[in-house]
Backbone as CSV, one residue per row, in Angstrom:
resi,resn,N_x,N_y,N_z,CA_x,CA_y,CA_z,C_x,C_y,C_z
1,MET,-26.678,170.821,-63.208,-25.397,171.495,-63.292,-25.251,172.132,-64.658
2,LYS,-24.794,173.338,-64.739,-24.702,174.040,-65.999,-23.503,173.540,-66.793
3,MET,-23.604,173.737,-68.133,-22.576,173.271,-69.036,-21.214,173.843,-68.672
4,LYS,-21.168,175.135,-68.396,-19.901,175.795,-68.099,-19.263,175.181,-66.869
5,THR,-20.081,174.872,-65.861,-19.564,174.267,-64.630,-19.008,172.883,-64.907
6,LEU,-19.736,172.118,-65.727,-19.296,170.769,-66.067,-17.931,170.783,-66.737
7,LEU,-17.693,171.793,-67.545,-16.437,171.863,-68.274,-15.281,172.323,-67.393
8,VAL,-15.563,173.164,-66.411,-14.506,173.795,-65.629,-14.148,173.024,-64.377
9,VAL,-15.163,172.555,-63.625,-14.910,171.958,-62.310,-13.935,170.785,-62.345
10,PRO,-14.105,169.795,-63.259,-13.178,168.666,-63.247,-11.723,169.086,-63.424
11,PHE,-11.463,170.097,-64.258,-10.095,170.536,-64.496,-9.511,171.236,-63.275
12,LEU,-10.374,171.932,-62.517,-9.913,172.542,-61.271,-9.503,171.464,-60.274
13,ILE,-10.302,170.415,-60.219,-9.992,169.301,-59.314,-8.697,168.624,-59.730
14,PHE,-8.557,168.415,-61.048,-7.357,167.756,-61.570,-6.114,168.593,-61.280
15,SER,-6.240,169.906,-61.458,-5.117,170.807,-61.193,-4.729,170.748,-59.722
16,SER,-5.765,170.667,-58.861,-5.496,170.591,-57.421,-4.747,169.318,-57.076
17,LEU,-5.118,168.215,-57.715,-4.446,166.941,-57.475,-2.979,167.009,-57.893
18,CYS,-2.760,167.642,-59.040,-1.404,167.731,-59.569,-0.527,168.625,-58.712
19,ALA,-1.133,169.614,-58.057,-0.377,170.576,-57.266,0.108,169.966,-55.962
20,GLU,-0.600,168.939,-55.496,-0.214,168.314,-54.239,0.986,167.390,-54.442
21,GLU,1.853,167.343,-53.444,3.009,166.465,-53.523,2.558,165.039,-53.249
22,GLN,2.887,164.156,-54.171,2.520,162.761,-54.043,3.797,161.920,-54.059
23,ALA,3.914,161.008,-53.100,5.076,160.131,-53.094,5.028,159.210,-54.306
24,GLU,3.873,158.607,-54.516,3.669,157.747,-55.673,2.281,158.008,-56.220
25,VAL,2.168,158.165,-57.529,0.890,158.438,-58.155,0.587,157.354,-59.172
26,ASP,-0.577,156.732,-59.023,-1.032,155.746,-59.998,-1.775,156.496,-61.098
27,VAL,-1.051,156.870,-62.145,-1.622,157.687,-63.210,-2.774,156.974,-63.918
28,SER,-2.666,155.677,-64.099,-3.731,154.941,-64.782,-5.025,154.964,-63.973
29,LEU,-4.877,154.846,-62.652,-6.051,154.868,-61.781,-6.697,156.247,-61.775
30,ILE,-5.847,157.296,-61.692,-6.359,158.665,-61.721,-7.042,158.945,-63.054
31,SER,-6.440,158.472,-64.135,-7.014,158.702,-65.474,-8.391,158.073,-65.590
32,GLU,-8.520,156.849,-65.105,-9.809,156.160,-65.171,-10.851,156.850,-64.295
33,ALA,-10.439,157.256,-63.089,-11.366,157.931,-62.174,-11.790,159.292,-62.727
34,PHE,-10.843,159.979,-63.360,-11.136,161.285,-63.936,-12.147,161.153,-65.076
35,GLY,-11.978,160.153,-65.936,-12.929,159.897,-67.017,-14.299,159.527,-66.482
36,HIS,-14.297,158.728,-65.423,-15.558,158.328,-64.784,-16.284,159.550,-64.241
37,MET,-15.544,160.458,-63.572,-16.138,161.661,-62.994,-16.720,162.561,-64.081
38,LEU,-15.976,162.711,-65.170,-16.456,163.541,-66.281,-17.760,162.992,-66.841
39,TYR,-17.795,161.687,-67.097,-18.992,161.094,-67.695,-20.184,161.189,-66.759
40,LYS,-19.985,160.917,-65.468,-21.095,160.984,-64.522,-21.641,162.387,-64.421
41,GLY,-20.780,163.393,-64.534,-21.243,164.777,-64.512,-22.169,165.083,-65.665
42,PHE,-21.801,164.617,-66.854,-22.652,164.831,-68.020,-23.915,163.986,-67.939
43,GLU,-23.798,162.774,-67.417,-24.950,161.877,-67.304,-26.029,162.495,-66.424
44,LYS,-25.648,163.126,-65.323,-26.612,163.759,-64.428,-27.301,164.932,-65.105
45,ASP,-26.633,165.514,-66.077,-27.205,166.661,-66.777,-27.980,166.229,-68.017
46,THR,-28.341,164.945,-68.089,-29.178,164.345,-69.135,-28.541,164.390,-70.510
47,ILE,-27.210,164.455,-70.588,-26.539,164.360,-71.880,-26.166,162.906,-72.112
48,LYS,-26.587,162.356,-73.238,-26.230,160.990,-73.596,-25.067,161.057,-74.584
49,LEU,-23.878,160.829,-74.073,-22.689,160.994,-74.892,-22.421,159.768,-75.757
50,ASN,-21.866,160.033,-76.940,-21.302,158.990,-77.781,-19.891,158.752,-77.268
51,LEU,-19.679,157.612,-76.604,-18.410,157.375,-75.930,-17.236,157.283,-76.899
52,GLU,-17.505,156.757,-78.091,-16.435,156.668,-79.090,-15.968,158.070,-79.493
53,LYS,-16.948,158.965,-79.746,-16.613,160.343,-80.117,-15.995,161.094,-78.936
54,PHE,-16.472,160.792,-77.749,-15.935,161.424,-76.544,-14.451,161.097,-76.396
55,ALA,-14.135,159.816,-76.555,-12.737,159.392,-76.455,-11.887,160.011,-77.558
56,ARG,-12.458,160.092,-78.773,-11.729,160.706,-79.886,-11.435,162.174,-79.597
57,GLY,-12.411,162.868,-79.017,-12.212,164.270,-78.669,-11.069,164.434,-77.673
58,MET,-10.986,163.546,-76.690,-9.904,163.591,-75.714,-8.560,163.346,-76.398
59,GLU,-8.538,162.363,-77.303,-7.294,162.042,-78.008,-6.851,163.203,-78.898
60,ASN,-7.823,163.824,-79.580,-7.494,164.949,-80.454,-6.977,166.143,-79.655
61,ALA,-7.579,166.368,-78.496,-7.117,167.463,-77.640,-5.686,167.207,-77.178
62,ALA,-5.406,165.936,-76.796,-4.058,165.579,-76.355,-3.042,165.736,-77.489
63,ALA,-3.504,165.548,-78.735,-2.628,165.661,-79.903,-2.517,167.089,-80.415
64,GLY,-3.240,168.009,-79.756,-3.171,169.411,-80.160,-4.072,169.770,-81.326
65,LYS,-5.019,168.909,-81.667,-5.933,169.175,-82.776,-7.076,170.088,-82.320
66,GLU,-7.682,170.761,-83.286,-8.775,171.678,-82.992,-10.061,170.924,-82.683
67,SER,-10.895,171.524,-81.842,-12.218,170.964,-81.560,-13.138,171.176,-82.761
68,PRO,-14.066,170.258,-83.022,-15.005,170.449,-84.132,-15.981,171.595,-83.893
69,LEU,-16.104,172.049,-82.641,-16.965,173.176,-82.306,-16.208,174.156,-81.410
70,LEU,-16.439,175.436,-81.644,-15.931,176.439,-80.721,-16.694,176.338,-79.401
71,ARG,-16.137,176.881,-78.320,-16.811,176.817,-77.027,-18.231,177.388,-77.112
72,LYS,-18.378,178.541,-77.789,-19.687,179.173,-77.922,-20.647,178.267,-78.669
73,GLU,-20.169,177.640,-79.740,-21.015,176.736,-80.536,-21.418,175.512,-79.719
74,LEU,-20.490,175.022,-78.911,-20.780,173.873,-78.059,-21.878,174.201,-77.056
75,ILE,-21.768,175.338,-76.405,-22.766,175.749,-75.414,-24.127,175.955,-76.079
76,GLU,-24.136,176.586,-77.270,-25.400,176.812,-77.989,-26.046,175.489,-78.394
77,ALA,-25.232,174.533,-78.862,-25.763,173.222,-79.254,-26.334,172.493,-78.048
78,TYR,-25.624,172.584,-76.931,-26.091,171.958,-75.691,-27.420,172.559,-75.232
79,GLN,-27.503,173.880,-75.244,-28.721,174.559,-74.797,-29.899,174.220,-75.699
80,SER,-29.651,174.147,-77.002,-30.706,173.789,-77.948,-31.227,172.385,-77.682
81,ASP,-30.307,171.464,-77.408,-30.695,170.081,-77.109,-31.524,170.021,-75.835
82,GLN,-31.118,170.775,-74.807,-31.846,170.773,-73.546,-33.235,171.385,-73.688
83,GLU,-33.373,172.414,-74.513,-34.674,173.042,-74.748,-35.636,172.069,-75.420
84,LYS,-35.130,171.304,-76.385,-35.974,170.311,-77.058,-36.447,169.243,-76.074
85,LYS,-35.523,168.773,-75.245,-35.881,167.748,-74.259,-36.874,168.289,-73.238
86,PHE,-36.700,169.562,-72.870,-37.609,170.190,-71.909,-39.026,170.249,-72.472
87,LYS,-39.177,170.623,-73.758,-40.494,170.703,-74.380,-41.163,169.335,-74.448
88,ILE,-40.368,168.322,-74.744,-40.907,166.958,-74.791,-41.377,166.528,-73.404
89,LEU,-40.563,166.826,-72.382,-40.931,166.469,-71.010,-42.183,167.211,-70.558
90,CYS,-42.299,168.497,-70.933,-43.502,169.276,-70.607,-44.745,168.605,-71.175
91,ALA,-44.658,168.205,-72.446,-45.800,167.578,-73.114,-46.149,166.233,-72.483
92,GLU,-45.140,165.448,-72.146,-45.375,164.138,-71.527,-46.021,164.278,-70.152
93,ASN,-45.504,165.196,-69.349,-46.059,165.386,-68.006,-47.481,165.928,-68.048
94,LEU,-47.742,166.835,-68.993,-49.091,167.392,-69.139,-50.078,166.304,-69.550
95,LYS,-49.667,165.457,-70.487,-50.525,164.355,-70.926,-50.830,163.422,-69.764
96,HIS,-49.816,163.112,-68.976,-50.016,162.227,-67.825,-50.990,162.852,-66.830
97,ALA,-50.845,164.153,-66.562,-51.726,164.840,-65.609,-53.172,164.809,-66.082
98,GLU,-53.384,165.085,-67.358,-54.752,165.141,-67.882,-55.390,163.760,-67.947
99,GLU,-54.598,162.750,-68.270,-55.127,161.385,-68.288,-55.492,160.935,-66.873
100,PHE,-54.642,161.279,-65.905,-54.930,160.910,-64.513,-56.218,161.572,-64.030
101,LEU,-56.359,162.872,-64.269,-57.539,163.595,-63.784,-58.817,163.110,-64.463
102,ALA,-58.730,162.778,-65.748,-59.904,162.270,-66.464,-60.360,160.943,-65.866
103,SER,-59.408,160.103,-65.528,-59.736,158.806,-64.925,-60.180,158.969,-63.476
104,ASN,-59.495,159.840,-62.743,-59.780,160.039,-61.321,-61.173,160.613,-61.097
105,ALA,-61.634,161.448,-62.028,-62.950,162.087,-61.901,-64.091,161.072,-61.862
106,LYS,-63.854,159.893,-62.374,-64.896,158.862,-62.442,-64.997,158.044,-61.154
107,LYS,-64.038,158.240,-60.240,-64.021,157.445,-59.024,-65.037,157.966,-58.007
108,GLU,-65.557,157.069,-57.212,-66.528,157.438,-56.183,-65.868,158.341,-55.137
109,GLY,-66.581,159.392,-54.741,-66.093,160.282,-53.699,-65.236,161.426,-54.191
110,ILE,-64.960,161.481,-55.493,-64.143,162.554,-56.058,-65.035,163.733,-56.447
111,VAL,-64.700,164.911,-55.968,-65.410,166.145,-56.306,-64.521,166.957,-57.240
112,SER,-65.095,167.406,-58.364,-64.327,168.160,-59.353,-64.672,169.647,-59.309
113,LEU,-63.636,170.486,-59.393,-63.783,171.940,-59.435,-62.984,172.483,-60.619
114,GLU,-63.221,173.737,-60.948,-62.428,174.412,-61.970,-62.338,173.591,-63.263
115,GLY,-63.510,173.124,-63.724,-63.533,172.364,-64.968,-62.791,171.047,-64.887
116,GLY,-62.683,170.483,-63.696,-61.997,169.205,-63.515,-60.509,169.342,-63.261
117,LYS,-59.992,170.572,-63.261,-58.557,170.771,-63.053,-58.159,170.756,-61.578
118,VAL,-59.145,170.829,-60.709,-58.932,170.621,-59.278,-59.924,169.560,-58.824
119,GLN,-59.432,168.529,-58.181,-60.292,167.468,-57.675,-59.912,167.192,-56.225
120,TYR,-60.921,166.794,-55.438,-60.600,166.445,-54.059,-61.463,165.312,-53.564
121,GLN,-60.938,164.673,-52.536,-61.659,163.610,-51.846,-61.570,163.900,-50.354
122,VAL,-62.704,163.885,-49.681,-62.728,164.130,-48.238,-62.315,162.853,-47.513
123,ILE,-61.277,162.977,-46.692,-60.790,161.835,-45.923,-61.483,161.775,-44.572
124,SER,-61.638,162.932,-43.938,-62.389,163.009,-42.683,-63.025,164.387,-42.579
125,SER,-64.221,164.436,-42.032,-64.975,165.680,-41.942,-64.476,166.541,-40.789
126,GLY,-64.750,167.848,-40.897,-64.425,168.776,-39.826,-65.691,169.384,-39.265
127,SER,-65.535,170.395,-38.439,-66.699,171.065,-37.862,-66.366,172.530,-37.633
128,GLY,-67.382,173.327,-37.366,-67.164,174.741,-37.081,-67.086,175.569,-38.337
129,PRO,-66.396,176.723,-38.280,-66.346,177.639,-39.413,-65.578,177.032,-40.588
130,SER,-65.845,177.545,-41.788,-65.174,177.050,-42.991,-64.212,178.103,-43.535
131,VAL,-63.299,177.664,-44.371,-62.320,178.562,-44.980,-63.022,179.469,-45.987
132,LYS,-62.817,180.767,-45.830,-63.453,181.766,-46.683,-62.410,182.408,-47.617
133,PRO,-62.878,183.044,-48.706,-61.949,183.762,-49.588,-61.137,184.806,-48.828
134,HIS,-59.885,184.977,-49.222,-58.962,185.987,-48.670,-58.517,185.686,-47.240
135,SER,-58.848,184.508,-46.731,-58.439,184.166,-45.366,-57.019,183.588,-45.361
136,SER,-56.520,183.311,-44.149,-55.179,182.733,-43.980,-55.275,181.530,-43.049
137,PRO,-55.712,180.390,-43.570,-55.864,179.220,-42.716,-54.526,178.626,-42.295
138,LEU,-54.533,177.962,-41.131,-53.379,177.195,-40.683,-53.589,175.764,-41.159
139,ILE,-52.633,175.256,-41.929,-52.805,173.925,-42.509,-51.627,173.031,-42.178
140,CYS,-51.879,171.740,-42.243,-50.826,170.735,-42.176,-50.938,169.927,-43.467
141,CYS,-49.853,169.845,-44.226,-49.983,169.177,-45.518,-48.724,168.409,-45.906
142,SER,-48.937,167.415,-46.747,-47.860,166.696,-47.426,-48.125,166.850,-48.917
143,VAL,-47.083,167.148,-49.691,-47.257,167.467,-51.106,-46.350,166.571,-51.947
144,LYS,-46.929,165.939,-52.953,-46.160,165.067,-53.845,-46.442,165.426,-55.300
145,ASP,-45.457,165.131,-56.167,-45.702,165.289,-57.595,-46.160,163.950,-58.158
146,SER,-46.362,163.883,-59.473,-46.922,162.668,-60.063,-45.947,161.495,-60.066
147,ASN,-44.678,161.740,-59.727,-43.714,160.655,-59.556,-43.642,160.183,-58.110
148,ASP,-44.563,160.717,-57.296,-44.656,160.377,-55.877,-43.453,160.884,-55.081
149,PHE,-42.801,161.929,-55.593,-41.710,162.565,-54.861,-42.276,163.658,-53.963
150,ASP,-41.716,163.791,-52.776,-42.138,164.858,-51.876,-41.710,166.212,-52.432
151,VAL,-42.666,167.135,-52.525,-42.369,168.491,-52.981,-41.760,169.293,-51.839
152,PHE,-42.322,169.125,-50.655,-41.794,169.752,-49.443,-41.679,168.673,-48.375
153,SER,-41.162,169.050,-47.222,-41.088,168.097,-46.115,-42.497,167.640,-45.743
154,PRO,-42.696,166.352,-45.494,-44.037,165.853,-45.127,-44.554,166.515,-43.858
155,ASN,-45.874,166.619,-43.778,-46.543,167.182,-42.595,-46.067,168.598,-42.272
156,LEU,-45.915,169.372,-43.320,-45.544,170.775,-43.158,-46.721,171.533,-42.560
157,THR,-46.486,172.250,-41.473,-47.547,173.005,-40.805,-47.223,174.482,-40.845
158,GLU,-48.113,175.275,-41.454,-47.898,176.711,-41.530,-49.167,177.422,-41.976
159,PRO,-49.299,178.697,-41.629,-50.426,179.481,-42.152,-50.168,179.808,-43.615
160,ILE,-51.236,179.905,-44.401,-51.096,180.199,-45.813,-52.129,181.234,-46.231
161,SER,-51.695,182.266,-46.893,-52.613,183.287,-47.389,-53.237,182.808,-48.698
162,LEU,-54.558,182.717,-48.750,-55.206,182.273,-49.977,-54.943,183.224,-51.136
163,ASP,-54.729,184.494,-50.835,-54.469,185.469,-51.902,-53.109,185.245,-52.552
164,GLU,-52.231,184.490,-51.894,-50.898,184.235,-52.431,-50.680,182.765,-52.771
165,ALA,-51.703,181.944,-52.555,-51.572,180.501,-52.758,-51.694,180.136,-54.232
166,LEU,-51.261,178.921,-54.571,-51.511,178.388,-55.907,-53.012,178.422,-56.170
167,PRO,-53.431,178.786,-57.384,-54.874,178.852,-57.675,-55.602,177.545,-57.350
168,GLY,-54.976,176.420,-57.658,-55.611,175.135,-57.388,-55.726,174.839,-55.912
169,LEU,-54.728,175.245,-55.161,-54.771,175.047,-53.710,-55.850,175.927,-53.085
170,GLU,-55.945,177.154,-53.536,-56.992,178.053,-53.037,-58.373,177.453,-53.280
171,ALA,-58.599,176.971,-54.506,-59.905,176.389,-54.843,-60.213,175.173,-53.969
172,GLY,-59.202,174.367,-53.709,-59.403,173.155,-52.914,-59.590,173.405,-51.437
173,LEU,-59.053,174.521,-50.942,-59.170,174.849,-49.518,-60.498,175.513,-49.165
174,LEU,-61.041,176.273,-50.101,-62.280,176.999,-49.811,-63.392,176.045,-49.382
175,GLY,-64.024,176.361,-48.281,-65.124,175.530,-47.786,-64.703,174.467,-46.801
176,MET,-63.404,174.230,-46.654,-62.951,173.231,-45.673,-63.193,173.746,-44.251
177,LYS,-63.560,172.844,-43.363,-63.796,173.198,-41.970,-62.622,172.755,-41.107
178,GLU,-62.538,173.334,-39.922,-61.449,172.968,-39.017,-61.501,171.467,-38.713
179,GLY,-60.343,170.829,-38.828,-60.256,169.392,-38.596,-60.517,168.550,-39.828
180,GLU,-60.993,169.170,-40.911,-61.267,168.415,-42.137,-59.972,168.062,-42.851
181,LYS,-59.963,166.860,-43.413,-58.809,166.400,-44.196,-59.266,166.076,-45.618
182,ARG,-58.490,166.526,-46.580,-58.777,166.244,-47.987,-57.494,165.837,-48.715
183,ILE,-57.690,165.106,-49.795,-56.614,164.922,-50.768,-56.991,165.751,-51.985
184,LEU,-56.108,166.678,-52.363,-56.341,167.538,-53.522,-55.461,167.086,-54.676
185,TYR,-56.053,167.045,-55.861,-55.307,166.731,-57.079,-55.384,167.973,-57.971
186,ILE,-54.226,168.538,-58.312,-54.225,169.826,-59.003,-53.497,169.738,-60.335
187,HIS,-54.207,170.148,-61.382,-53.656,170.219,-62.742,-52.502,171.224,-62.755
188,PRO,-51.448,170.985,-63.562,-50.312,171.929,-63.592,-50.692,173.356,-63.967
189,ASP,-51.768,173.533,-64.745,-52.194,174.896,-65.095,-52.539,175.724,-63.862
190,LEU,-52.988,175.050,-62.787,-53.374,175.737,-61.552,-52.376,175.465,-60.430
191,ALA,-51.181,174.983,-60.834,-50.118,174.726,-59.854,-48.834,175.420,-60.329
192,TYR,-47.813,174.633,-60.656,-46.509,175.228,-60.975,-46.254,175.377,-62.475
193,GLN,-47.198,174.892,-63.299,-47.124,175.056,-64.747,-45.787,174.547,-65.308
194,GLU,-45.339,175.161,-66.411,-44.115,174.682,-67.067,-42.860,174.970,-66.253
195,LYS,-42.904,176.011,-65.450,-41.694,176.329,-64.664,-41.411,175.242,-63.647
196,GLY,-42.462,174.531,-63.208,-42.290,173.414,-62.302,-41.559,173.769,-61.031
197,LEU,-41.111,172.739,-60.350,-40.318,172.912,-59.143,-38.840,172.761,-59.447
198,SER,-38.550,172.209,-60.628,-37.179,172.087,-61.118,-37.285,171.789,-62.606
199,THR,-36.153,171.833,-63.295,-36.181,171.588,-64.739,-36.596,170.157,-65.072
200,SER,-36.511,169.260,-64.090,-36.901,167.873,-64.344,-38.369,167.610,-64.024
201,ARG,-39.097,168.633,-63.526,-40.479,168.399,-63.116,-41.443,169.488,-63.612
202,PRO,-41.396,169.848,-64.895,-42.359,170.831,-65.394,-43.709,170.183,-65.674
203,ASN,-44.768,170.962,-65.581,-46.116,170.504,-65.952,-46.541,169.237,-65.222
204,MET,-46.212,169.138,-63.965,-46.575,167.928,-63.221,-47.842,168.130,-62.398
205,LEU,-48.633,167.083,-62.330,-49.765,167.036,-61.413,-49.229,167.111,-59.986
206,ILE,-49.869,167.894,-59.141,-49.472,168.013,-57.738,-50.600,167.503,-56.847
207,THR,-50.237,166.710,-55.858,-51.208,166.149,-54.920,-50.932,166.665,-53.508
208,PHE,-51.960,167.244,-52.900,-51.871,167.711,-51.509,-52.690,166.786,-50.624
209,GLU,-52.098,166.288,-49.563,-52.870,165.669,-48.478,-52.894,166.712,-47.377
210,ILE,-54.063,167.256,-47.104,-54.116,168.504,-46.345,-55.164,168.458,-45.241
211,GLU,-54.838,169.076,-44.112,-55.777,169.209,-42.987,-55.817,170.669,-42.565
212,VAL,-57.007,171.183,-42.331,-57.167,172.549,-41.837,-57.186,172.523,-40.314
213,LEU,-56.196,173.164,-39.704,-56.109,173.219,-38.243,-56.867,174.415,-37.681
214,LYS,-56.855,175.516,-38.451,-57.591,176.724,-38.067,-57.983,177.431,-39.357
215,THR,-59.215,177.867,-39.466,-59.706,178.411,-40.730,-59.148,179.795,-41.059
216,ASP,-58.756,180.563,-40.035,-58.200,181.881,-40.337,-57.326,182.325,-39.166
217,THR,-56.029,182.391,-39.401,-55.096,182.762,-38.336,-55.128,184.245,-38.019
218,ARG,-55.836,185.019,-38.800,-55.935,186.472,-38.525,-56.929,186.757,-37.417
219,ASN,-57.757,185.771,-37.073,-58.768,185.989,-36.030,-58.299,185.413,-34.687
């Protein structure tokens, strides 16, 4: 949730509550719930608030005192803090991916491609034609990040153009035969890189459990 939204939405909700006719209003209960909602909103956005200062800011606002930061300064400070945290997370996720691949490469049955940045293990063999460059195979796959979260719905079945696929996925698919199943491990450089799938998942190792149903849907 963006900073501007965090600042505006709770007040819109509060205004809506005040506009409604209430026979009896428990102001203390509303006050506590409102504070809880505000804090949870910031908590989800990875801001670790100093609760003492937070309460002081509320008291100063109620007393008509000026904020220590202008709105623009507050947003800039927030964005700067988030950028620093993002860079740290990028570095941590990249380190984890490289350590995993270095260790995984030593395991029996692991085949390394692209300088070790793509690795795969054959789960079951296939037969017939193999996936060729520039083809559009029909695949069934489940995709997870290094936190074991599903990237897409499990057992997603769809044709995929190798010319438009992630570089690591393309490398891992080439040579697969119909009916073959592999687990692919892909370095972030050949997957979603720093942009990730969300701001909380940059530079993550991606794992595909994949089966080729048809080597080229254009034929």
